[in-house]
Backbone bond lengths (Angstrom), bond angles and torsions (degrees), N, CA, C in turn:
res aa  C-N    CA-C-N  psi(-1)  N-CA   C-N-CA  omega(-1)  CA-C   N-CA-C  phi
1 M - - - 1.448 - - 1.523 108.21 -
2 S 1.310 116.24 135.81 1.467 120.27 179.71 1.517 110.34 -109.14
3 L 1.313 114.07 151.25 1.455 121.94 -176.89 1.518 108.33 -135.14
4 L 1.329 116.99 135.45 1.455 122.87 178.76 1.518 108.80 -120.15
5 S 1.333 116.47 130.35 1.455 122.21 175.01 1.514 107.48 -123.83
6 L 1.332 116.10 132.66 1.455 120.11 -172.83 1.516 110.61 -144.90
7 N 1.331 116.42 132.11 1.455 121.21 169.69 1.516 105.93 -88.85
8 C 1.323 116.18 112.21 1.469 120.92 -173.43 1.515 113.50 -79.44
9 R 1.337 117.20 -28.19 1.462 121.67 -173.20 1.519 110.73 51.46
10 G 1.312 115.11 42.09 1.463 121.46 179.38 1.508 111.01 106.22
11 L 1.315 116.15 132.52 1.457 120.78 -177.28 1.528 110.24 -133.87
12 G 1.314 116.91 24.04 1.451 120.34 -173.71 1.507 116.12 -85.99
13 N 1.322 119.32 -18.06 1.466 117.75 -176.19 1.524 111.20 -97.79
14 P 1.325 116.58 153.82 1.467 121.09 -176.47 1.526 114.04 -58.57
15 D 1.346 118.27 -34.55 1.468 120.08 179.20 1.530 111.27 -63.86
16 A 1.335 116.23 -41.00 1.469 120.12 179.51 1.525 110.22 -66.09
17 V 1.330 117.15 -41.70 1.467 120.76 179.15 1.529 109.73 -65.29
18 G 1.312 117.48 -42.75 1.467 120.97 177.55 1.520 111.77 -62.56
19 G 1.333 116.72 -40.80 1.459 120.72 177.43 1.519 111.55 -63.21
20 L 1.340 116.82 -42.16 1.464 120.47 177.63 1.527 110.28 -64.64
21 R 1.314 117.40 -44.97 1.469 121.06 179.48 1.534 110.13 -58.77
22 N 1.326 117.72 -43.97 1.466 120.96 179.55 1.526 111.25 -64.90
23 L 1.331 116.80 -41.57 1.460 120.96 177.94 1.530 110.79 -61.60
24 L 1.328 117.28 -43.80 1.469 120.80 -179.69 1.524 111.29 -66.91
25 R 1.305 117.57 -37.56 1.469 119.77 177.32 1.523 111.26 -67.46
26 R 1.327 116.73 -39.92 1.467 120.80 -177.88 1.529 111.55 -71.25
27 E 1.324 117.43 -46.35 1.459 121.67 -174.70 1.523 113.49 -90.75
28 A 1.330 117.66 -26.11 1.468 124.65 179.00 1.531 113.38 50.02
29 P 1.338 118.57 51.04 1.461 119.39 178.22 1.521 110.91 -67.18
30 A 1.314 115.76 146.75 1.465 120.41 177.74 1.527 111.13 -75.33
31 I 1.332 115.84 -33.93 1.461 122.40 -178.40 1.520 108.58 -130.44
32 V 1.340 116.07 140.54 1.457 121.75 -178.82 1.526 108.86 -133.50
33 F 1.337 116.22 130.48 1.465 121.53 172.15 1.520 108.25 -119.07
34 L 1.323 116.31 127.94 1.457 122.24 179.00 1.522 109.19 -120.76
35 C 1.327 116.55 134.52 1.462 119.04 174.49 1.525 109.61 -125.34
36 E 1.303 114.48 162.85 1.462 123.81 -173.89 1.526 111.25 54.84
37 T 1.328 116.09 46.00 1.460 120.02 177.67 1.526 111.15 -69.50
38 R 1.333 116.42 -27.27 1.474 123.45 -176.90 1.515 111.54 59.87
39 L 1.335 116.02 30.43 1.468 121.73 -179.59 1.520 110.23 -124.80
40 N 1.346 115.42 153.19 1.459 118.97 169.49 1.526 108.02 -91.08
41 S 1.318 116.72 175.85 1.472 121.05 -174.84 1.523 112.34 -59.27
42 K 1.318 116.90 -41.77 1.466 120.23 -179.17 1.526 110.36 -63.98
43 E 1.329 117.26 -45.32 1.463 120.68 178.63 1.523 111.11 -63.60
44 F 1.345 116.78 -41.27 1.457 118.53 -179.80 1.523 111.03 -69.35
45 G 1.319 117.85 -30.80 1.464 120.71 175.74 1.514 111.52 -57.44
46 R 1.328 116.98 -38.89 1.471 120.58 177.09 1.531 110.81 -67.29
47 V 1.324 116.85 -37.42 1.470 120.21 177.55 1.522 109.68 -65.59
48 R 1.335 116.04 -47.32 1.465 119.64 -176.92 1.522 111.27 -62.84
49 A 1.331 117.92 -30.54 1.467 120.95 177.92 1.527 111.54 -62.24
50 C 1.335 116.76 -23.52 1.475 121.60 178.24 1.526 112.37 -85.22
51 L 1.317 117.01 -9.00 1.460 121.04 -175.14 1.519 109.53 -105.15
52 D 1.298 116.87 107.48 1.459 122.64 -175.74 1.525 112.35 -60.93
53 D 1.311 115.26 142.55 1.468 122.87 166.89 1.524 116.37 66.84
54 Y 1.320 119.34 16.11 1.463 120.33 179.59 1.521 111.11 -117.71
55 E 1.319 114.42 135.98 1.455 121.63 168.22 1.513 106.56 -102.72
56 G 1.319 117.58 169.29 1.445 116.25 178.66 1.503 114.85 176.73
57 L 1.302 113.40 -176.46 1.451 121.89 178.09 1.514 107.97 -148.09
58 E 1.311 115.97 162.57 1.450 119.31 -176.22 1.526 111.03 -145.20
59 V 1.324 114.16 160.64 1.457 123.04 172.88 1.522 105.35 -115.38
60 D 1.319 116.15 126.39 1.469 121.04 -178.37 1.517 112.28 -58.76
61 S 1.319 114.45 149.52 1.457 120.02 171.67 1.530 108.11 -74.99
62 A 1.315 115.84 164.38 1.465 121.83 172.58 1.524 105.18 -101.52
63 G 1.314 115.76 96.05 1.462 118.88 -171.07 1.508 108.36 67.94
64 R 1.309 116.44 -123.26 1.465 120.44 179.27 1.521 111.86 -110.66
65 S 1.327 116.16 27.89 1.469 117.72 172.70 1.518 108.43 -127.78
66 G 1.330 114.79 148.47 1.459 120.22 -178.74 1.517 111.44 80.40
67 G 1.308 114.65 -153.18 1.454 121.79 -176.35 1.521 110.42 97.28
68 L 1.331 116.53 124.46 1.457 122.42 -179.01 1.518 109.72 -127.77
69 A 1.309 116.56 152.17 1.462 121.49 174.36 1.525 109.13 -144.04
70 F 1.320 115.14 141.42 1.461 122.17 177.41 1.521 106.21 -128.13
71 M 1.329 117.13 123.72 1.467 121.28 -177.73 1.525 109.48 -129.61
72 W 1.328 114.66 154.13 1.454 119.86 179.25 1.519 109.70 -149.08
73 K 1.339 114.67 153.15 1.460 120.78 175.60 1.527 109.18 -63.21
74 R 1.298 116.79 146.03 1.465 122.23 -173.12 1.534 113.72 -60.80
75 E 1.323 117.42 -25.98 1.473 119.47 -178.23 1.529 113.03 -78.78
76 I 1.316 117.14 -3.73 1.466 122.19 -179.87 1.520 108.59 -101.64
77 G 1.321 116.45 137.85 1.459 120.45 176.16 1.521 110.95 -90.51
78 C 1.314 117.69 124.19 1.460 122.00 178.53 1.522 109.70 -130.10
79 T 1.315 115.67 135.07 1.456 122.45 178.63 1.519 108.93 -126.19
80 L 1.318 115.96 126.83 1.460 120.66 179.16 1.519 109.94 -67.93
81 R 1.335 115.91 129.73 1.468 122.08 174.88 1.519 109.97 -97.69
82 S 1.342 117.12 -48.60 1.463 121.09 177.87 1.526 109.01 -164.29
83 A 1.330 115.23 163.66 1.462 119.97 179.52 1.522 109.37 -155.94
84 S 1.330 114.50 153.64 1.461 121.91 174.87 1.524 106.95 -154.19
85 M 1.305 116.54 -174.32 1.471 120.81 175.93 1.532 111.32 -64.66
86 H 1.340 117.04 -12.59 1.463 120.62 -175.09 1.526 114.36 -119.97
87 H 1.316 118.03 1.14 1.462 117.98 178.20 1.526 111.71 -163.42
88 I 1.322 114.44 157.77 1.464 123.18 165.98 1.527 104.85 -133.14
89 D 1.316 116.19 120.18 1.461 122.53 -175.36 1.529 107.99 -112.72
90 V 1.330 116.18 122.38 1.463 121.82 -171.49 1.526 110.31 -130.94
91 E 1.317 115.75 140.56 1.461 121.11 170.70 1.523 107.60 -94.31
92 V 1.321 115.98 129.78 1.463 122.79 -175.77 1.518 109.16 -109.83
93 S 1.324 116.94 132.45 1.471 123.21 173.82 1.520 107.54 -117.50
94 W 1.331 115.29 119.28 1.459 119.88 -178.05 1.519 109.37 -156.83
95 N 1.319 116.44 133.49 1.472 121.84 -179.96 1.524 112.41 52.25
96 S 1.300 116.80 45.14 1.467 123.76 178.64 1.527 113.35 63.10
97 K 1.309 117.13 19.10 1.467 120.99 177.58 1.530 109.04 -120.61
98 V 1.318 115.14 146.97 1.466 120.88 177.26 1.519 107.72 -121.46
99 W 1.314 116.28 131.12 1.453 122.08 178.03 1.515 108.22 -149.81
100 R 1.273 116.11 -178.46 1.453 121.14 -172.61 1.528 110.70 -127.84
101 V 1.345 114.86 139.01 1.457 121.63 174.41 1.522 107.45 -125.00
102 T 1.321 115.44 129.37 1.459 120.61 174.22 1.519 108.12 -116.98
103 G 1.330 114.96 120.16 1.455 121.04 170.03 1.516 106.92 -86.41
104 F 1.319 117.69 124.17 1.463 121.64 -169.36 1.521 110.64 -125.06
105 Y 1.326 116.26 133.85 1.457 122.24 174.10 1.524 107.52 -124.76
106 G 1.330 116.28 103.62 1.460 121.66 -175.68 1.513 112.95 -69.60
107 W 1.306 115.26 154.59 1.453 121.01 177.46 1.524 108.57 -59.67
108 P 1.337 118.17 125.81 1.462 120.15 -176.68 1.533 114.09 -75.59
109 V 1.328 117.90 -24.75 1.466 121.03 -178.37 1.531 108.70 -84.90
110 V 1.332 116.17 126.94 1.468 121.59 -174.48 1.523 111.84 -55.35
111 S 1.323 118.01 -42.07 1.469 120.49 -177.35 1.526 112.62 -66.32
112 D 1.339 117.13 -16.12 1.475 121.40 177.73 1.525 112.41 -101.39
113 R 1.318 117.66 -2.89 1.463 121.81 -172.99 1.521 111.90 -57.90
114 H 1.321 117.86 -30.61 1.472 120.38 178.53 1.530 111.05 -58.81
115 L 1.329 117.49 -25.94 1.463 120.83 177.04 1.525 111.42 -67.58
116 S 1.336 116.13 -32.08 1.470 119.89 174.89 1.516 110.22 -62.31
117 W 1.332 116.56 -44.97 1.464 120.28 -177.01 1.527 110.22 -69.84
118 Q 1.325 116.96 -35.06 1.476 120.60 174.97 1.523 110.24 -60.88
119 L 1.334 116.07 -47.01 1.468 120.48 -178.89 1.526 110.60 -62.91
120 L 1.326 118.07 -45.29 1.471 120.02 178.27 1.525 111.20 -57.10
121 R 1.322 116.18 -46.28 1.471 119.64 -179.22 1.525 111.47 -64.76
122 M 1.328 117.30 -38.38 1.463 120.39 177.82 1.535 110.52 -63.97
123 L 1.330 116.53 -43.45 1.461 120.29 178.87 1.524 111.25 -62.41
124 K 1.322 117.12 -38.69 1.467 121.08 178.20 1.527 110.89 -60.97
125 E 1.322 116.85 -40.62 1.469 121.30 -178.74 1.529 112.46 -64.75
126 E 1.318 117.62 -22.84 1.464 121.75 -175.20 1.527 113.65 -85.41
127 Y 1.316 118.40 -6.15 1.459 120.15 -172.60 1.519 109.20 -158.68
128 D 1.324 116.10 137.60 1.458 118.96 -176.64 1.528 113.71 -118.19
129 G 1.332 117.31 8.82 1.456 119.82 -178.89 1.518 112.10 -93.60
130 P 1.344 116.92 -167.95 1.462 121.82 178.14 1.531 110.67 -58.87
131 W 1.331 116.04 136.30 1.464 120.28 -172.21 1.521 110.19 -142.55
132 V 1.327 115.56 129.74 1.458 122.73 173.17 1.521 106.90 -117.26
133 C 1.317 115.71 129.67 1.461 121.81 179.20 1.528 107.79 -120.81
134 V 1.335 116.96 121.31 1.463 122.11 -177.68 1.523 109.71 -130.12
135 G 1.302 115.81 164.89 1.451 119.21 173.45 1.509 112.28 139.14
136 D 1.310 113.88 -156.98 1.461 122.30 177.78 1.516 106.59 -108.99
137 I 1.303 116.32 98.58 1.465 122.25 -174.55 1.530 110.34 -76.82
138 N 1.328 116.89 -20.65 1.467 123.07 -176.25 1.525 112.68 64.28
139 E 1.313 115.00 31.30 1.463 120.82 176.41 1.524 107.67 -156.55
140 V 1.323 116.33 161.09 1.462 121.98 175.92 1.523 108.80 -120.83
141 L 1.320 115.79 153.48 1.465 120.47 176.93 1.519 111.81 -77.80
142 Y 1.336 116.38 -36.57 1.464 121.94 -175.70 1.523 109.59 -139.40
143 A 1.310 116.86 148.64 1.466 122.01 -179.00 1.529 112.06 -59.71
144 T 1.320 117.94 -26.80 1.466 121.33 179.78 1.526 112.30 -68.58
145 E 1.327 117.50 -11.83 1.464 120.81 179.18 1.525 112.32 -83.15
146 M 1.308 116.92 2.37 1.460 119.86 178.67 1.521 110.21 -137.53
147 K 1.317 114.48 158.75 1.457 121.03 178.08 1.518 107.11 -127.81
148 G 1.309 116.10 128.32 1.461 119.57 -177.65 1.518 109.82 80.80
149 G 1.306 116.46 165.32 1.452 120.08 -178.30 1.517 110.76 65.64
150 A 1.280 115.70 -173.48 1.462 120.38 -179.44 1.518 109.88 -146.38
151 R 1.289 116.89 148.73 1.449 123.86 174.78 1.503 107.75 -125.43
152 A 1.312 116.12 134.06 1.461 120.29 175.79 1.526 108.68 -70.57
153 Q 1.314 116.42 140.94 1.460 121.18 -179.54 1.518 111.20 -57.72
154 W 1.336 118.12 -38.20 1.464 120.82 -178.30 1.523 111.44 -63.66
155 Q 1.352 118.03 -32.57 1.461 120.65 178.07 1.530 110.46 -63.89
156 M 1.320 115.60 -48.14 1.468 119.95 -179.58 1.526 110.32 -67.05
157 N 1.325 117.05 -38.85 1.465 120.58 177.48 1.525 111.21 -59.66
158 N 1.337 117.05 -44.39 1.465 120.91 179.47 1.527 111.47 -61.89
159 F 1.326 116.40 -40.05 1.459 120.65 177.85 1.526 110.41 -65.72
160 R 1.334 117.23 -46.74 1.471 120.57 179.16 1.525 110.95 -59.97
161 E 1.320 117.14 -39.39 1.470 120.88 176.74 1.524 111.37 -60.05
162 A 1.332 116.21 -45.69 1.467 120.36 179.48 1.525 110.81 -63.07
163 V 1.326 117.22 -43.13 1.470 121.90 178.20 1.526 109.72 -59.45
164 N 1.323 116.88 -46.43 1.467 121.08 179.26 1.532 111.57 -64.87
165 D 1.331 117.14 -44.55 1.468 121.13 179.66 1.525 111.83 -59.17
166 C 1.322 116.39 -32.47 1.468 121.02 -177.60 1.522 112.99 -90.70
167 G 1.331 117.31 -2.65 1.458 120.20 -179.57 1.520 112.75 70.03
168 L 1.318 117.36 24.21 1.460 121.50 179.12 1.524 109.86 -88.66
169 R 1.332 115.63 156.19 1.460 121.52 176.19 1.523 108.65 -130.30
170 D 1.306 115.98 144.36 1.454 121.59 176.83 1.524 108.28 -72.79
171 V 1.316 117.40 129.13 1.461 121.63 178.94 1.525 108.57 -89.01
172 V 1.311 116.04 128.29 1.452 121.71 178.13 1.523 108.36 -69.39
173 F 1.300 116.44 139.25 1.458 119.94 -179.43 1.520 110.08 -120.73
174 E 1.319 114.94 164.57 1.451 122.03 174.40 1.515 107.25 -121.55
175 G 1.313 116.59 148.21 1.453 120.04 177.92 1.505 111.75 121.87
176 Y 1.309 114.96 -154.35 1.456 121.50 -177.15 1.524 109.93 -57.01
177 E 1.319 115.70 136.37 1.459 121.60 -172.72 1.526 113.78 -61.51
178 F 1.323 117.71 -35.23 1.463 120.86 -177.87 1.523 109.96 -119.69
179 T 1.320 115.87 149.46 1.458 120.58 -177.06 1.520 112.51 -96.92
180 F 1.326 117.77 -3.99 1.449 121.46 179.19 1.517 108.11 -145.80
181 D 1.325 116.04 139.92 1.460 118.83 167.58 1.519 107.66 -139.62
182 N 1.314 115.78 162.20 1.458 120.71 -174.05 1.526 113.46 -88.90
183 G 1.308 117.31 8.13 1.455 120.94 176.40 1.523 114.32 76.73
184 Q 1.320 117.95 7.01 1.461 122.28 179.47 1.527 108.92 -91.02
185 A 1.318 115.07 162.15 1.462 119.74 -179.55 1.530 111.89 -98.74
186 N 1.310 115.62 155.71 1.468 124.98 173.01 1.528 112.94 50.66
187 E 1.339 116.87 -128.65 1.465 121.19 -174.89 1.527 113.32 -67.40
188 A 1.322 118.85 -21.12 1.465 122.15 -179.40 1.531 112.06 -77.71
189 M 1.357 116.88 -11.20 1.461 119.97 -179.41 1.505 110.08 -70.30
């Protein structure tokens, strides 16, 4: 089973919706988590109508910030466990197995980041089975996971502590080294 998690940074224009539709057709993920859609439920309903074969649910944006969506192929059973502006927690039933997927959008402001770790720990306490947590955590485990800018060691330490407390493990990936860039060229990137 494949899973796609994407920070959309807005999904309101037709080009973005077309790009998402093409990505879903090409990769055919079974489960999709989108954050920063910047859409309310009604607006996202129109987007989802353009995406073949997916059911889903969403959390409204607050104005034009935030917004989450969780989608799955129709042959997969998904049951909502809980949701907030920062997560959608779903129980997945597939191939006679039950597990949990949490789409997570961490607090972007550093002084609020401790709320992300509180939420992760609370979610861990609610379920003891297999668990996959994906999304935009807004933090890195190690300084080598970013280029440019700076992260305080205590920020990364707090995140690593939360990951360890929840029994989560970082999944190794293949492909482009970084998952976000600022769209600048050369040294300004």
